[in-house]
Phi, psi and omega in degrees: 000127180278130178286159180300319180297315179298318182294320181292321177296317180295317179303313182286336173294318176297316181298324180295330178295310182290330177291322177289324173301314181296319179296321178297315180298315182295316187283341181254355178291157179264325189277148175301324184300330179260312187286334180250309183281341175064043180273071182198165174203164182224151182211162174238143174233149180273185184295338178268012178065027173272137179287120186244343179199147182219135171292127187282358191297319185229087184300338181298336183272359176304311185298319185288314182294318179296326181279317189286314190297305180298324185290326189253348183259329184306322184280352184233016181304319186292341183264356185275142179237163176304135180086004178280165176204139179251128181252132184207142171217011187291114180300335183265013168236028174102356184272199186239234176273163192298325181297338179275098184260132181253140174241126182240128183234132174289144180250122184252149173209124185053044175066017177233147177288123179252354180166193182218136170260137180221145173217158177230135180223138180275114179271128186299332177223132179234020182091200182085179188278350184238125177303134177102355173073021180231063178297137183262353184236017180291142176243357174219155177301326186297336179277359186260357178137193181282127177265122180252107191275006185115069187262136174287087193262344186233135173224136179052043177058039172210147179290141174291132187302317184292328178291314181293323177300317180297313182295316185285336177291342184259009180235167189269334178234076190299323184290325176292320178294320178302316180299320180291321177297320180290328176296322176297320179296316179298323179297316181291329178293323174297321178301318179296314182299315185286323180289323175296323178296324176296320178294323175296322184288313186266332189091135184300324180293334179273333182297317185300309178295329176295318178295317178303313182292322179297316180292320178294320178299316178298315179301316180300315182294321178294317179298319178297320180293319178294322182296336178283346179276149179294132175298150176150176175251129183232129186236153176204155177210165178203160178255139178249154177304173178302172190270006183101336176259318176237163180263011182284120179299151181233151189265135172244124184232142181220133173243128176253121180243125178248122181225097182066242182255023179232151181227136177242133175246113191240119181268012179302135184102351175289150183301155174298159182303147182271157174287324178275190190280005179278070173222153175226154179280162176305327179296321178290316179299321177298311184294320182300315179284322187293325180300324179281321177302320179300321179291326182289316186271348177140101185290345181276356183287149176299148177257100182205185184304326180296330181297324189272349185299322180276005188243139175233135177241124182252120179235097184301134181296140179088000175264176183284001172254005176197067184288164179231174174060039175058040173294154180289151184221017187301329182264018186299326182293337175295322176293314182299322178298316180293329177299322177300318176298323182292330175298312182291327179290317180297323184270007186301314181286331181287319182224065185301331182280352183241353181270177178224158171289175183298143173272189176307330173073013179221150169283322181067066177289127180227134178220144177232152175203152180169202179255132182270110183293347181285328180222008178066012177268173176266153177225153172222135181221143178223141172204170171237151186247137185289172177201201185270148174263151180288150178285155177241179184303318186244359186224141170293155175290150178285147179269144168052057179231160167276142192244161178052237184287347190274078187267028179279158181276158172284134181292125178294143179302318184300318179295315182298311184289336177284322188278324184227163182280079180208147170247139173266108186277330176218143176203105182188180180286148178267116177299138177065019177274340183279146175289133180287151178179173173305324168240122186283145172290170177280156181276146171281183188236143167252130180222114183251127181251128178249111186267127177243006175279192181236155178053041184272143171239149181231119184244137174241134172222085188212207190196191170074028173269343186247000179216151185260146171294120190285156170261172180233146172053047180095351177289150183275157173289155177269171178289145176282183177277159178209139182228128187228144171260129180052063183295152178055037175224170180291346179259013181299137172207151181284152174246142178291156179293342175231096187203155170234129185237129173280128187253142168273157178303134179079008168294150178239132174247130182246124176255131174235110185269158182292155170271186176258151181290156178272164181232120177085165183299128180299327182288355176267357179286137179301127182306326181297326178293321179296317178300320178295321177297322178296314182294331178275357179079014181273331180228135178278156176304322180295315179292327178300318179287317185289318185266319186257346184069029181254127184242136178255153173230107181056040176088351180248158180297129172260095188298318183293313179295325178296316179301318181293317181296318180293321178299320179294318179296318180294325180292320179293336182094129181294141175292328174075145175268157179293139176206142190294000000 
Protein backbone atom coordinates (compact mmCIF):
# COMPACT_ATOMS: atom_id res chain seq x y z
CA UNK A 1 0.00 0.00 0.00
CA UNK A 2 1.42 3.37 -1.05
CA UNK A 3 1.28 6.02 1.66
CA UNK A 4 -0.28 9.40 0.97
CA UNK A 5 3.06 11.12 1.45
CA UNK A 6 4.88 8.80 -0.97
CA UNK A 7 2.17 9.26 -3.55
CA UNK A 8 2.26 13.04 -3.30
CA UNK A 9 6.04 13.11 -3.69
CA UNK A 10 5.78 10.84 -6.72
CA UNK A 11 2.99 12.95 -8.23
CA UNK A 12 5.04 16.13 -7.96
CA UNK A 13 8.11 14.34 -9.31
CA UNK A 14 6.14 13.57 -12.47
CA UNK A 15 4.85 17.12 -12.61
CA UNK A 16 8.37 18.50 -12.33
CA UNK A 17 9.35 16.49 -15.42
CA UNK A 18 6.63 18.03 -17.62
CA UNK A 19 7.28 21.48 -16.18
CA UNK A 20 10.97 21.24 -17.06
CA UNK A 21 10.02 20.02 -20.52
CA UNK A 22 7.79 23.08 -20.88
CA UNK A 23 10.47 25.46 -19.67
CA UNK A 24 12.94 23.96 -22.16
CA UNK A 25 10.50 24.37 -25.02
CA UNK A 26 9.67 27.95 -24.10
CA UNK A 27 13.24 29.10 -23.54
CA UNK A 28 14.67 27.58 -26.70
CA UNK A 29 11.82 28.48 -29.09
CA UNK A 30 12.34 31.21 -31.67
CA UNK A 31 8.81 32.56 -32.12
CA UNK A 32 7.08 35.08 -29.88
CA UNK A 33 4.03 32.85 -29.87
CA UNK A 34 5.90 30.20 -27.87
CA UNK A 35 8.68 32.01 -26.03
CA UNK A 36 6.47 34.93 -24.89
CA UNK A 37 2.83 33.90 -25.32
CA UNK A 38 3.57 30.31 -24.16
CA UNK A 39 1.25 28.61 -26.62
CA UNK A 40 2.55 25.12 -25.92
CA UNK A 41 2.24 22.25 -23.49
CA UNK A 42 3.98 19.00 -22.52
CA UNK A 43 2.78 15.65 -21.21
CA UNK A 44 3.95 12.20 -20.17
CA UNK A 45 2.36 8.84 -20.96
CA UNK A 46 3.34 5.49 -19.49
CA UNK A 47 4.25 2.34 -21.41
CA UNK A 48 0.54 1.43 -21.61
CA UNK A 49 -0.19 4.83 -23.24
CA UNK A 50 -1.99 6.12 -20.17
CA UNK A 51 -1.78 9.87 -19.65
CA UNK A 52 0.13 10.34 -16.36
CA UNK A 53 1.15 14.02 -16.18
CA UNK A 54 0.36 17.28 -17.94
CA UNK A 55 1.98 20.70 -17.95
CA UNK A 56 -0.78 23.06 -16.71
CA UNK A 57 0.31 25.99 -18.86
CA UNK A 58 -2.03 25.53 -21.84
CA UNK A 59 -5.17 23.55 -20.95
CA UNK A 60 -6.41 23.66 -24.56
CA UNK A 61 -3.88 21.00 -25.48
CA UNK A 62 -5.25 18.51 -22.95
CA UNK A 63 -7.72 17.21 -25.51
CA UNK A 64 -5.26 16.80 -28.35
CA UNK A 65 -2.47 15.03 -26.49
CA UNK A 66 -4.85 12.66 -24.70
CA UNK A 67 -6.50 11.89 -28.02
CA UNK A 68 -3.48 11.74 -30.32
CA UNK A 69 -0.91 9.69 -28.40
CA UNK A 70 -2.88 6.48 -27.68
CA UNK A 71 -4.59 6.56 -31.08
CA UNK A 72 -1.45 6.95 -33.18
CA UNK A 73 1.31 5.23 -31.22
CA UNK A 74 -0.27 1.93 -30.25
CA UNK A 75 -0.02 0.51 -33.76
CA UNK A 76 3.65 1.40 -34.23
CA UNK A 77 5.26 0.65 -30.84
CA UNK A 78 7.28 -2.28 -32.22
CA UNK A 79 9.00 -0.13 -34.86
CA UNK A 80 10.19 2.63 -32.51
CA UNK A 81 13.83 2.98 -31.48
CA UNK A 82 15.59 5.21 -28.91
CA UNK A 83 15.72 8.78 -30.15
CA UNK A 84 12.76 8.42 -32.53
CA UNK A 85 9.96 10.96 -32.85
CA UNK A 86 6.54 11.07 -34.50
CA UNK A 87 5.27 14.41 -35.81
CA UNK A 88 1.51 14.91 -36.25
CA UNK A 89 -1.10 17.65 -36.64
CA UNK A 90 -3.84 15.80 -38.53
CA UNK A 91 -7.25 16.81 -37.12
CA UNK A 92 -8.72 13.56 -38.41
CA UNK A 93 -6.25 11.46 -36.46
CA UNK A 94 -7.18 13.00 -33.12
CA UNK A 95 -5.43 16.38 -33.34
CA UNK A 96 -6.86 19.90 -33.47
CA UNK A 97 -6.20 22.66 -36.02
CA UNK A 98 -3.11 22.42 -38.21
CA UNK A 99 -0.87 25.04 -36.51
CA UNK A 100 -0.81 22.93 -33.32
CA UNK A 101 1.90 20.40 -34.18
CA UNK A 102 2.61 17.53 -31.78
CA UNK A 103 5.88 15.65 -31.34
CA UNK A 104 5.75 12.24 -29.63
CA UNK A 105 8.92 10.46 -28.51
CA UNK A 106 9.28 6.98 -27.00
CA UNK A 107 11.18 6.94 -23.71
CA UNK A 108 13.61 4.08 -23.23
CA UNK A 109 15.27 2.68 -20.12
CA UNK A 110 17.39 -0.48 -20.19
CA UNK A 111 16.41 -0.98 -23.84
CA UNK A 112 12.67 -1.05 -23.12
CA UNK A 113 9.98 1.55 -23.68
CA UNK A 114 8.93 2.94 -20.31
CA UNK A 115 6.66 5.68 -21.62
CA UNK A 116 6.25 8.55 -24.06
CA UNK A 117 7.02 12.25 -23.95
CA UNK A 118 4.70 14.44 -25.98
CA UNK A 119 4.39 18.12 -26.60
CA UNK A 120 2.23 20.42 -28.67
CA UNK A 121 3.32 23.83 -29.94
CA UNK A 122 1.43 26.37 -32.02
CA UNK A 123 3.45 27.18 -35.14
CA UNK A 124 2.79 30.68 -36.41
CA UNK A 125 2.81 29.46 -40.01
CA UNK A 126 1.91 26.01 -41.27
CA UNK A 127 1.60 26.92 -44.95
CA UNK A 128 -1.66 27.43 -46.80
CA UNK A 129 -2.92 30.50 -48.60
CA UNK A 130 -3.06 32.86 -45.64
CA UNK A 131 -0.06 33.93 -43.53
CA UNK A 132 -0.53 32.82 -39.94
CA UNK A 133 -2.40 29.58 -40.49
CA UNK A 134 -5.90 30.97 -39.94
CA UNK A 135 -7.67 31.07 -43.32
CA UNK A 136 -11.20 32.41 -42.97
CA UNK A 137 -12.62 31.11 -46.25
CA UNK A 138 -11.32 27.55 -46.45
CA UNK A 139 -13.85 24.92 -47.51
CA UNK A 140 -11.51 21.93 -47.20
CA UNK A 141 -8.80 20.97 -44.73
CA UNK A 142 -6.27 20.98 -47.57
CA UNK A 143 -6.53 24.74 -47.93
CA UNK A 144 -5.45 25.34 -44.33
CA UNK A 145 -1.83 24.24 -44.57
CA UNK A 146 0.40 21.18 -44.46
CA UNK A 147 -1.30 18.10 -42.98
CA UNK A 148 1.15 15.88 -41.05
CA UNK A 149 -0.56 12.49 -40.58
CA UNK A 150 1.90 10.98 -38.11
CA UNK A 151 5.33 11.01 -39.75
CA UNK A 152 8.41 9.24 -38.41
CA UNK A 153 10.28 12.56 -38.43
CA UNK A 154 13.05 12.04 -35.85
CA UNK A 155 15.83 9.46 -35.59
CA UNK A 156 18.63 9.44 -33.04
CA UNK A 157 17.32 12.71 -31.60
CA UNK A 158 17.57 14.63 -34.85
CA UNK A 159 15.04 15.50 -37.52
CA UNK A 160 15.27 13.60 -40.75
CA UNK A 161 16.48 16.03 -43.38
CA UNK A 162 13.91 15.21 -46.03
CA UNK A 163 11.02 15.64 -43.59
CA UNK A 164 12.26 18.98 -42.34
CA UNK A 165 12.99 20.15 -45.87
CA UNK A 166 9.42 19.38 -46.88
CA UNK A 167 7.90 21.21 -43.89
CA UNK A 168 10.10 24.28 -44.19
CA UNK A 169 9.59 24.61 -47.94
CA UNK A 170 5.89 25.17 -47.27
CA UNK A 171 6.19 28.06 -44.79
CA UNK A 172 7.10 31.72 -45.08
CA UNK A 173 9.74 32.06 -42.35
CA UNK A 174 11.57 28.73 -42.44
CA UNK A 175 14.37 29.50 -39.99
CA UNK A 176 11.97 30.59 -37.24
CA UNK A 177 9.90 27.46 -37.81
CA UNK A 178 13.05 25.34 -37.71
CA UNK A 179 13.93 26.84 -34.34
CA UNK A 180 10.50 26.00 -32.90
CA UNK A 181 10.64 22.41 -34.17
CA UNK A 182 14.04 21.97 -32.57
CA UNK A 183 12.73 23.40 -29.31
CA UNK A 184 10.06 20.70 -29.32
CA UNK A 185 12.72 18.07 -29.83
CA UNK A 186 14.78 19.41 -26.93
CA UNK A 187 11.77 19.31 -24.63
CA UNK A 188 11.14 15.62 -25.29
CA UNK A 189 14.81 14.77 -24.79
CA UNK A 190 14.62 16.37 -21.34
CA UNK A 191 11.53 14.23 -20.75
CA UNK A 192 13.45 11.06 -21.50
CA UNK A 193 16.36 11.99 -19.22
CA UNK A 194 14.15 12.95 -16.29
CA UNK A 195 11.68 10.05 -16.62
CA UNK A 196 14.58 7.58 -16.83
CA UNK A 197 16.03 9.16 -13.68
CA UNK A 198 12.73 8.48 -11.89
CA UNK A 199 12.97 4.84 -12.92
CA UNK A 200 16.53 4.72 -11.58
CA UNK A 201 15.34 6.24 -8.33
CA UNK A 202 12.26 4.10 -7.72
CA UNK A 203 12.96 1.03 -9.83
CA UNK A 204 10.77 0.06 -12.77
CA UNK A 205 8.93 -2.56 -10.73
CA UNK A 206 7.91 0.09 -8.19
CA UNK A 207 6.95 2.72 -10.76
CA UNK A 208 4.03 0.69 -12.16
CA UNK A 209 2.09 0.34 -8.87
CA UNK A 210 2.79 3.99 -8.09
CA UNK A 211 1.27 5.01 -11.42
CA UNK A 212 -1.71 2.70 -10.85
CA UNK A 213 -2.35 4.21 -7.45
CA UNK A 214 -1.93 7.79 -8.70
CA UNK A 215 -4.51 7.30 -11.45
CA UNK A 216 -6.93 5.53 -9.09
CA UNK A 217 -6.46 8.25 -6.47
CA UNK A 218 -7.23 10.93 -9.04
CA UNK A 219 -10.34 9.07 -10.17
CA UNK A 220 -11.61 8.74 -6.58
CA UNK A 221 -11.18 12.46 -5.93
CA UNK A 222 -12.91 13.45 -9.17
CA UNK A 223 -15.81 11.10 -8.46
CA UNK A 224 -16.17 12.52 -4.96
CA UNK A 225 -16.19 16.06 -6.34
CA UNK A 226 -18.84 15.23 -8.95
CA UNK A 227 -20.96 13.49 -6.34
CA UNK A 228 -21.16 16.75 -4.37
CA UNK A 229 -22.88 18.45 -7.33
CA UNK A 230 -26.69 18.25 -7.59
CA UNK A 231 -27.88 15.46 -9.89
CA UNK A 232 -29.78 16.58 -12.96
CA UNK A 233 -29.70 17.67 -16.58
CA UNK A 234 -28.57 21.22 -17.25
CA UNK A 235 -28.64 22.77 -20.70
CA UNK A 236 -27.33 25.90 -22.39
CA UNK A 237 -26.91 27.16 -25.93
CA UNK A 238 -25.55 30.13 -27.83
CA UNK A 239 -25.35 31.41 -31.38
CA UNK A 240 -22.08 31.92 -33.19
CA UNK A 241 -21.31 34.24 -36.12
CA UNK A 242 -21.30 32.79 -39.62
CA UNK A 243 -18.76 30.21 -40.71
CA UNK A 244 -16.61 32.47 -42.91
CA UNK A 245 -18.46 31.52 -46.08
CA UNK A 246 -21.94 32.68 -45.06
CA UNK A 247 -23.12 35.16 -42.43
CA UNK A 248 -25.85 32.88 -41.11
CA UNK A 249 -25.44 32.36 -37.33
CA UNK A 250 -25.10 28.76 -36.14
CA UNK A 251 -26.17 27.13 -32.89
CA UNK A 252 -23.90 25.53 -30.29
CA UNK A 253 -25.74 23.47 -27.68
CA UNK A 254 -24.45 21.63 -24.63
CA UNK A 255 -26.18 19.45 -22.06
CA UNK A 256 -24.43 18.64 -18.78
CA UNK A 257 -25.81 15.59 -17.01
CA UNK A 258 -24.74 14.72 -13.48
CA UNK A 259 -25.66 11.26 -12.23
CA UNK A 260 -24.07 10.32 -8.94
CA UNK A 261 -20.33 10.33 -9.42
CA UNK A 262 -20.39 10.59 -13.21
CA UNK A 263 -20.77 13.53 -15.59
CA UNK A 264 -21.75 13.58 -19.26
CA UNK A 265 -21.15 16.52 -21.59
CA UNK A 266 -23.40 16.12 -24.63
CA UNK A 267 -23.25 18.38 -27.70
CA UNK A 268 -26.37 16.86 -29.30
CA UNK A 269 -28.44 19.62 -30.90
CA UNK A 270 -25.41 21.51 -32.18
CA UNK A 271 -25.59 22.66 -35.81
CA UNK A 272 -24.43 20.45 -38.63
CA UNK A 273 -20.86 20.90 -39.77
CA UNK A 274 -20.15 24.13 -41.63
CA UNK A 275 -18.83 24.55 -45.13
CA UNK A 276 -16.34 27.14 -43.87
CA UNK A 277 -13.68 26.78 -41.15
CA UNK A 278 -16.03 27.12 -38.14
CA UNK A 279 -15.74 23.45 -37.17
CA UNK A 280 -13.85 21.79 -34.36
CA UNK A 281 -12.57 18.30 -33.78
CA UNK A 282 -13.80 16.15 -30.86
CA UNK A 283 -10.46 16.81 -29.17
CA UNK A 284 -11.12 20.56 -29.23
CA UNK A 285 -14.70 20.15 -28.01
CA UNK A 286 -13.40 17.92 -25.21
CA UNK A 287 -10.73 20.43 -24.15
CA UNK A 288 -13.06 23.44 -24.26
CA UNK A 289 -15.53 21.91 -21.84
CA UNK A 290 -12.96 19.99 -19.78
CA UNK A 291 -10.91 23.06 -18.83
CA UNK A 292 -13.98 24.50 -17.09
CA UNK A 293 -15.04 21.18 -15.57
CA UNK A 294 -11.57 20.92 -14.04
CA UNK A 295 -12.06 24.29 -12.38
CA UNK A 296 -15.48 23.24 -11.06
CA UNK A 297 -14.44 19.91 -9.55
CA UNK A 298 -11.04 21.00 -8.26
CA UNK A 299 -8.20 22.71 -10.06
CA UNK A 300 -5.62 21.22 -7.67
CA UNK A 301 -6.31 17.68 -8.85
CA UNK A 302 -3.71 15.85 -10.96
CA UNK A 303 -4.38 15.94 -14.70
CA UNK A 304 -4.10 12.35 -15.85
CA UNK A 305 -6.04 9.37 -17.16
CA UNK A 306 -7.83 8.95 -13.84
CA UNK A 307 -9.37 12.40 -14.12
CA UNK A 308 -11.27 11.49 -17.31
CA UNK A 309 -12.68 8.12 -16.25
CA UNK A 310 -15.89 9.49 -14.65
CA UNK A 311 -16.48 11.85 -17.60
CA UNK A 312 -18.06 11.24 -21.00
CA UNK A 313 -18.11 13.72 -23.87
CA UNK A 314 -20.57 13.14 -26.72
CA UNK A 315 -19.86 14.85 -30.06
CA UNK A 316 -22.36 13.71 -32.72
CA UNK A 317 -20.70 12.90 -36.02
CA UNK A 318 -21.34 15.33 -38.83
CA UNK A 319 -21.91 18.31 -36.55
CA UNK A 320 -19.57 21.27 -36.19
CA UNK A 321 -18.02 19.61 -33.11
CA UNK A 322 -17.19 16.42 -35.03
CA UNK A 323 -16.95 17.13 -38.76
CA UNK A 324 -16.24 14.49 -41.41
CA UNK A 325 -14.78 14.29 -44.92
CA UNK A 326 -11.79 16.56 -44.24
CA UNK A 327 -13.91 19.61 -43.49
CA UNK A 328 -11.90 22.72 -42.51
CA UNK A 329 -11.29 23.31 -38.78
CA UNK A 330 -9.14 26.45 -38.59
CA UNK A 331 -11.69 28.28 -36.40
CA UNK A 332 -12.29 25.33 -34.10
CA UNK A 333 -10.90 26.95 -30.97
CA UNK A 334 -13.60 29.62 -31.21
CA UNK A 335 -16.20 26.87 -30.74
CA UNK A 336 -14.22 25.31 -27.90
CA UNK A 337 -13.97 28.65 -26.10
CA UNK A 338 -17.73 29.16 -26.27
CA UNK A 339 -18.24 25.60 -25.02
CA UNK A 340 -16.45 26.57 -21.82
CA UNK A 341 -18.93 29.41 -21.31
CA UNK A 342 -21.82 27.01 -21.88
CA UNK A 343 -20.61 24.78 -19.03
CA UNK A 344 -20.78 27.68 -16.58
CA UNK A 345 -24.14 28.82 -17.98
CA UNK A 346 -25.65 25.34 -17.79
CA UNK A 347 -24.53 24.90 -14.18
CA UNK A 348 -25.64 28.37 -13.04
CA UNK A 349 -28.76 27.21 -11.20
CA UNK A 350 -27.05 24.09 -9.84
CA UNK A 351 -24.05 25.91 -8.33
CA UNK A 352 -24.82 29.66 -8.46
CA UNK A 353 -22.11 30.48 -5.93
CA UNK A 354 -19.41 28.81 -8.05
CA UNK A 355 -20.35 29.69 -11.60
CA UNK A 356 -19.50 32.81 -13.60
CA UNK A 357 -21.22 34.95 -16.22
CA UNK A 358 -20.05 34.73 -19.81
CA UNK A 359 -16.45 35.59 -20.58
CA UNK A 360 -15.27 37.32 -23.76
CA UNK A 361 -16.17 34.01 -25.43
CA UNK A 362 -13.57 34.23 -28.20
CA UNK A 363 -9.98 33.20 -28.76
CA UNK A 364 -9.61 36.16 -31.14
CA UNK A 365 -7.17 34.70 -33.66
CA UNK A 366 -5.23 37.47 -35.40
CA UNK A 367 -2.47 37.05 -38.00
CA UNK A 368 -0.44 39.45 -40.11
CA UNK A 369 1.96 38.82 -42.92
CA UNK A 370 3.85 40.80 -45.51
CA UNK A 371 7.18 42.31 -46.50
CA UNK A 372 9.31 43.98 -43.88
CA UNK A 373 10.70 47.22 -45.34
CA UNK A 374 13.39 47.28 -42.67
CA UNK A 375 15.29 44.33 -44.10
CA UNK A 376 13.28 43.40 -47.23
CA UNK A 377 12.43 40.03 -45.67
CA UNK A 378 9.04 38.42 -45.16
CA UNK A 379 7.33 38.24 -41.83
CA UNK A 380 4.44 36.27 -40.31
CA UNK A 381 2.96 37.04 -36.94
CA UNK A 382 0.13 35.50 -34.94
CA UNK A 383 -1.43 36.44 -31.63
CA UNK A 384 -4.68 36.35 -29.71
CA UNK A 385 -6.13 39.38 -27.94
CA UNK A 386 -7.49 39.38 -24.40
CA UNK A 387 -10.94 40.43 -23.20
CA UNK A 388 -13.19 40.43 -20.16
CA UNK A 389 -13.78 37.62 -17.67
CA UNK A 390 -17.27 36.97 -16.33
CA UNK A 391 -18.35 38.23 -12.91
CA UNK A 392 -18.90 35.83 -10.02
CA UNK A 393 -21.06 35.92 -6.93
CA UNK A 394 -18.45 37.74 -4.86
CA UNK A 395 -15.93 39.05 -7.40
CA UNK A 396 -15.87 41.37 -10.37
CA UNK A 397 -14.63 39.86 -13.60
CA UNK A 398 -10.97 40.33 -14.46
CA UNK A 399 -10.08 42.87 -17.14
CA UNK A 400 -8.03 42.14 -20.26
CA UNK A 401 -7.32 38.44 -19.70
CA UNK A 402 -7.31 35.27 -21.72
CA UNK A 403 -10.14 33.07 -20.47
CA UNK A 404 -10.92 29.41 -19.74
CA UNK A 405 -8.43 27.12 -21.51
CA UNK A 406 -6.66 30.06 -23.17
CA UNK A 407 -3.88 30.58 -20.68
CA UNK A 408 -1.55 32.36 -23.11
CA UNK A 409 0.04 35.69 -22.28
CA UNK A 410 -0.78 39.01 -23.94
CA UNK A 411 1.91 39.96 -26.46
CA UNK A 412 3.92 42.96 -25.19
CA UNK A 413 3.91 45.98 -27.50
CA UNK A 414 7.71 46.17 -27.36
CA UNK A 415 8.06 42.59 -28.64
CA UNK A 416 5.52 43.14 -31.39
CA UNK A 417 7.01 46.39 -32.66
CA UNK A 418 10.52 44.96 -32.62
CA UNK A 419 9.64 41.84 -34.56
CA UNK A 420 7.41 43.20 -37.34
CA UNK A 421 6.77 46.54 -39.13
CA UNK A 422 3.85 47.76 -37.06
CA UNK A 423 3.13 50.37 -34.42
CA UNK A 424 0.53 49.79 -31.75
CA UNK A 425 -1.29 53.13 -31.61
CA UNK A 426 -3.73 52.24 -28.85
CA UNK A 427 -3.80 49.48 -26.28
CA UNK A 428 -6.07 49.75 -23.28
CA UNK A 429 -9.33 48.88 -21.60
CA UNK A 430 -12.61 49.61 -23.36
CA UNK A 431 -14.88 51.87 -21.34
CA UNK A 432 -18.41 50.47 -20.90
CA UNK A 433 -17.50 47.10 -22.44
CA UNK A 434 -18.12 45.18 -19.21
CA UNK A 435 -21.55 43.84 -18.28
CA UNK A 436 -23.10 45.77 -15.39
CA UNK A 437 -24.07 43.91 -12.24
CA UNK A 438 -23.83 43.72 -8.49
CA UNK A 439 -20.49 42.34 -9.51
CA UNK A 440 -19.25 43.89 -12.73
CA UNK A 441 -17.83 41.87 -15.62
CA UNK A 442 -14.29 42.43 -16.81
CA UNK A 443 -13.48 45.00 -19.49
CA UNK A 444 -12.56 44.18 -23.06
CA UNK A 445 -9.54 45.58 -24.87
CA UNK A 446 -8.92 48.01 -27.69
CA UNK A 447 -5.75 47.30 -29.68
CA UNK A 448 -4.96 49.38 -32.79
CA UNK A 449 -2.26 48.30 -35.26
CA UNK A 450 -0.67 50.80 -37.64
CA UNK A 451 1.09 48.94 -40.49
CA UNK A 452 3.96 50.65 -42.27
CA UNK A 453 5.31 47.62 -44.15
CA UNK A 454 4.34 46.61 -47.68
CA UNK A 455 2.12 43.90 -49.14
CA UNK A 456 0.63 43.29 -45.74
CA UNK A 457 -2.39 41.10 -45.08
CA UNK A 458 -4.43 41.12 -41.88
CA UNK A 459 -6.50 38.06 -40.99
CA UNK A 460 -9.20 37.62 -38.39
CA UNK A 461 -10.64 34.25 -37.44
CA UNK A 462 -12.84 34.94 -34.47
CA UNK A 463 -16.45 35.52 -33.42
CA UNK A 464 -18.89 37.29 -31.09
CA UNK A 465 -19.84 40.28 -33.27
CA UNK A 466 -23.51 39.26 -33.42
CA UNK A 467 -24.19 38.08 -29.89
CA UNK A 468 -23.38 39.48 -26.46
CA UNK A 469 -21.62 37.75 -23.54
CA UNK A 470 -24.53 37.15 -21.20
CA UNK A 471 -25.00 38.17 -17.60
CA UNK A 472 -26.44 36.04 -14.81
CA UNK A 473 -29.10 36.56 -12.16
CA UNK A 474 -30.01 40.06 -13.29
CA UNK A 475 -26.52 40.98 -14.48
CA UNK A 476 -26.29 42.72 -17.84
CA UNK A 477 -24.67 41.42 -20.99
CA UNK A 478 -21.27 42.77 -22.01
CA UNK A 479 -20.40 44.51 -25.27
CA UNK A 480 -19.68 42.22 -28.26
CA UNK A 481 -16.53 42.37 -30.38
CA UNK A 482 -15.96 44.94 -33.12
CA UNK A 483 -13.27 45.18 -35.79
CA UNK A 484 -12.61 48.33 -37.82
CA UNK A 485 -10.30 49.45 -40.60
CA UNK A 486 -9.02 53.03 -40.22
CA UNK A 487 -11.20 53.93 -37.21
CA UNK A 488 -12.38 57.49 -36.62
CA UNK A 489 -11.52 58.50 -40.18
CA UNK A 490 -13.52 59.16 -43.33
CA UNK A 491 -12.33 55.78 -44.60
CA UNK A 492 -13.55 53.81 -41.59
CA UNK A 493 -15.24 50.52 -42.38
CA UNK A 494 -16.09 47.39 -40.40
CA UNK A 495 -14.21 44.12 -40.83
CA UNK A 496 -15.88 40.75 -40.53
CA UNK A 497 -15.00 38.46 -37.65
CA UNK A 498 -13.71 36.02 -40.27
CA UNK A 499 -11.92 38.04 -42.91
CA UNK A 500 -8.60 38.74 -44.61
CA UNK A 501 -7.83 42.31 -45.63
CA UNK A 502 -5.04 43.54 -47.90
CA UNK A 503 -3.56 46.63 -46.28
CA UNK A 504 -1.98 49.73 -47.72
CA UNK A 505 0.98 51.26 -45.93
CA UNK A 506 -0.18 53.24 -42.88
CA UNK A 507 -3.58 51.55 -42.68
CA UNK A 508 -4.79 51.08 -39.11
CA UNK A 509 -6.78 48.10 -37.88
CA UNK A 510 -8.65 48.43 -34.59
CA UNK A 511 -9.70 45.41 -32.52
CA UNK A 512 -12.30 45.80 -29.76
CA UNK A 513 -12.78 42.60 -27.81
CA UNK A 514 -15.85 41.68 -25.72
CA UNK A 515 -16.15 42.26 -22.01
CA UNK A 516 -17.44 39.79 -19.45
CA UNK A 517 -21.04 39.53 -18.33
CA UNK A 518 -22.29 40.96 -15.03
CA UNK A 519 -23.62 39.00 -12.04
CA UNK A 520 -26.63 40.20 -10.03
CA UNK A 521 -28.71 43.37 -10.19
CA UNK A 522 -26.61 46.45 -11.05
CA UNK A 523 -28.57 48.66 -8.62
CA UNK A 524 -27.29 46.45 -5.79
CA UNK A 525 -23.68 47.39 -6.51
CA UNK A 526 -22.12 49.61 -3.85
CA UNK A 527 -22.11 53.18 -5.20
CA UNK A 528 -18.52 53.66 -4.06
CA UNK A 529 -17.41 50.82 -6.35
CA UNK A 530 -19.17 52.44 -9.29
CA UNK A 531 -17.46 55.76 -8.56
CA UNK A 532 -14.13 53.93 -8.49
CA UNK A 533 -14.93 52.31 -11.85
CA UNK A 534 -15.69 55.74 -13.32
CA UNK A 535 -12.39 57.15 -12.08
CA UNK A 536 -10.57 54.12 -13.52
CA UNK A 537 -12.18 54.68 -16.91
CA UNK A 538 -14.04 51.36 -16.86
CA UNK A 539 -17.52 52.88 -16.68
CA UNK A 540 -18.64 56.21 -18.12
CA UNK A 541 -20.75 58.65 -16.03
CA UNK A 542 -23.64 58.15 -18.46
CA UNK A 543 -23.54 54.36 -18.11
CA UNK A 544 -23.19 54.68 -14.35
CA UNK A 545 -26.50 56.56 -14.22
CA UNK A 546 -28.27 54.42 -16.82
CA UNK A 547 -27.17 50.98 -15.62
CA UNK A 548 -26.29 51.43 -11.96
CA UNK A 549 -28.37 54.46 -11.00
CA UNK A 550 -25.26 56.21 -9.69
CA UNK A 551 -25.07 59.98 -10.11
CA UNK A 552 -22.00 62.21 -9.70
CA UNK A 553 -21.81 65.84 -8.76
CA UNK A 554 -18.54 67.47 -9.83
CA UNK A 555 -16.82 64.07 -9.80
CA UNK A 556 -18.09 62.97 -6.40
CA UNK A 557 -20.98 60.71 -5.45
CA UNK A 558 -24.33 62.51 -5.15
CA UNK A 559 -25.96 60.20 -2.61
CA UNK A 560 -29.41 61.81 -2.72
CA UNK A 561 -29.61 61.85 -6.52
CA UNK A 562 -28.30 58.27 -6.60
CA UNK A 563 -31.06 57.07 -4.25
CA UNK A 564 -33.66 58.73 -6.43
CA UNK A 565 -32.20 57.37 -9.65
CA UNK A 566 -32.00 53.83 -8.28
CA UNK A 567 -35.55 54.00 -7.00
CA UNK A 568 -36.67 55.04 -10.48
CA UNK A 569 -34.76 52.20 -12.14
CA UNK A 570 -36.22 49.64 -9.76
CA UNK A 571 -39.68 50.98 -10.38
CA UNK A 572 -39.25 50.68 -14.14
CA UNK A 573 -38.13 47.13 -13.60
CA UNK A 574 -34.71 45.72 -14.31
CA UNK A 575 -34.10 44.60 -17.88
CA UNK A 576 -32.23 41.64 -16.40
CA UNK A 577 -29.43 39.54 -17.81
CA UNK A 578 -30.03 36.20 -19.45
CA UNK A 579 -29.84 33.29 -17.10
CA UNK A 580 -30.82 29.68 -17.58
